[in-house]
N, C-alpha and C positions, 0 to 999 in steps of 0.2 A: 041512333043515339040511345033509344030506350034499351036496346039489347046490351049495349056497352055499359050503361049505367047499372043494369040488372046484374051483369056478370061481375062487376066490381063488388056490389053488395053481397053477392053470393060467395065470393072469395073471402071477404071479410068474415062472413058467418062461418064458413067451413074451417078456416085456420084459427084455432083458439090461441090465446096469449098464455104462454107457459111461464108462470111465476116461479123464480128460484128462491128457495128458503135460505135462512141463515145457516142452516145445517149444510145445505148444498155448497154454499160459498166456503165453508170450513173444509169440506171434502176436497173441493178443487184447490184450495190453498194448500192443503196437506200434500196433494199430488205435486204441485209446483215446488213445494219445499223439498220433497224427496228428490226432485230433479235438479235441486240447487238453483232454482229460479226464485231467489229470495225476494227480489223486488216485485215479481208477479204474485208471489204468495202474500206479501204485505198488502197489496191492493185487494186481493180476494178476502183476506181476513178483515180488512177495514169495511168491506161491503157487508160482511157477516155482522160486524159490530153495529153498523148502521141499521141493519134489519132487526137485530135482537142482541143487545149486549149480553155477553155470557162469559163465564170464567174461562172456558176453553178457547173462545175467540181471542180474548185478551192475552191469555197465556201463550198461544201460538203466535200471536202478533209480536209479543215480546221476543220470542225465539227468532223470528224473522229479522227483527232489528239487531239482535245480537250478532247474527251472521253477516250483517252489513256494517258491523263495527259502530253501531249507534247505541252504545251502552246506556246512556242517560235516558233516551227515549224508551229503550227496552225496559228499564227499571220502572218507569212510570206506568207502563202497561202491566207489568207484574203486580204493581200495587193495586191497579184497578181490578185485576183478577182476584187478588186477595180480598178486596173490599166486597166483591160480589160473593165470594166464597164457594165452596163445593163440599159435598158430603163425602167425597172420596179422599181419604187421608193420604194416599199415595200421590195423587195429583197435587194436593196441597203441599206435601213435603217437597216435591220437585220444584214447585214455584218458589218456596223459601230457599231451596238449594241454589237455584239460579240467581236469586237476589244476593245471596251470600257470595257467589262467584263474581258478580259485578263489583261488589265492595272490595273483594280480595284483589281484583285486578287494579282497582283504583289505588289501593294501599301499596302495591308493588310499584306503580308509577310514581306515587308521591315519595316513596323511600329513595328513589333514584334522583330526585330533584330537591334542591335546597329550598326550604320554606314550605314544603308539602306536608300536609297533616296526615301522615301515614298511620299514626296511632288511632285516630278517630275512624279511619276507613277500616282498619283491621278489627277494631272493636265491633263495628257494625257487621262485618263478615262473621265474626264469632257468634254474635247474637242471632243472625239469620240461620246459620248452620245448626245452632242449638234448637231453634224453632222447627227446623226440618226434621231433626232427630226425634223431637217430641211426637211428630206425626208418624214417623217411620223409623223406629229405633234400629232396625236391621239393615239400614243403608250404610254399607261399608265405605262407599265413595264419599258420602257426606261426613262420616266420622274421620276419614283421612284428611279431608279438606279442613275440618275443624281443628285438627291437631296442627296442621300447617299454619292456619291463621293465628292460633294461639302462640305458636313459636315466633312468628313474625311480629305479633303484638308485643311480646316480652322483649324481643330484640330491639324494637324501635323505642319502647319505653326506656330501656337502659341507655340507649344512645341519647335520648332526650334529656335524661338526668345528667349524663356526663358530657353533654354538649359543650358547656362552658369550659370545662377542664381540657377537653380535647382541642378546642380552639386555641387555648393558651399554650398547650404543648406544641401545637402545630406552628404557632408564631415563634416560639422559642427555637424550634428546630430550624425554621427558616432563617432566623437571626444567626444561629450558630453556623449554618451553612454559608451565609454571606461572609461572616468573619473568617471562616476557613478559606474561602475563595480569595479574599483580600490578602490574607497571610501568604498564600501560595503565590499570588502575583508579586508581592513584595520580595519573597525569597527568590523568585525567578529573576526579578530585576537586579537584585544584588549579585546573583550568580552571573548574569550577563555583564554587569559592570566589572566584576572581577576578571572575567575572561578578556574583556577589552584591555584592562590594565596589563595583564600578563602578555597579551599580544604586542602591546606597545613596548613593554620592556624587552621582549624578544627582538623587536625591530631595532631598538636602540643599542643593544649589546654589540652587534657586529660593527656599528659605526664607531663605538667607543674603543673596541679592540683595534679597529683600523687606525684610529687616532693614536693609540698607544704604540702600534707598530710603526706608524710614520714618525713618531717622536723618537723611537729607538733608532730608526734608520737615520734620522737627522743628526742624532747625537753621534752615531758612528761616523757619519760623513764629516761632522765637525772635528771629530777626533782625528780622522785620517788627514783632513785638511791641516790641522794643527801639526801633526807629525811631519807632513810634507813641508810645511813652512819652517819647522824646526830644522829639518834636513837642509832646506835651502839656505837658512841662516848659517848653519854649520859649514856648508860648502863655501859660503862667502867668507866666513872667518878664516877657514883654511886657505882659501885663495889669497886673502890679504896677507896672511902670515907667510905664505910661500913667496908672495911678491916682495914682501919686506926682506925675506931671507935672500931672495935672489938679488934684491937691490943692495943688500949688505955685502953679498958676495962680490957684486960688481965694485963696490967701493974698496973692497980689499984689492 
């Protein structure tokens, strides 16, 4: 028992506890980030922040959230990095650049939806891109993004000014479209009715002609019958005269 207890104590003394620093967690987080293990990188950066909050830890944590489509959380970590600050103007510029990107993305999303405040989002993007360029005037990517944000800002401002007129014009177009559709339906209905009338007239014409033909035939039959009756009467008259003549001859 004593030997067993002694060996345990000896083992505990021999194996020292290795403490990992905030810098170590950042290095491990960067490795996981490069390997696209963003959730693992997030965990390691959080451990670094817990050890020692720093500009680099919050900045890298914001990047990890961006890659996981968590823009609002990423923006909050970029703000924490900015509040701590850094003596490196390039790092500071990249932090503002990323903050501008988040607002630009929100502006694009708001411009596709009714009721979204795209103007405010693009204005924030413009402001952060300008702050980035103040720290690093030679960053062409930020300068390009600034131009795009300014273009979208003006475009949405113009749409906002003309929004009422556009709605009225749209309503007017819809009304005209409905009226045109109703007129087409009425014209089609009239055309169908006209076709039906023409078809009925075509069906009636043969029967009327047939009636006329039958009346002509009847008239001809009556005429023939009258002529035959007249001939019969004439024969009777002739026969009577002949009989009288014969009777007169007999009297002689």
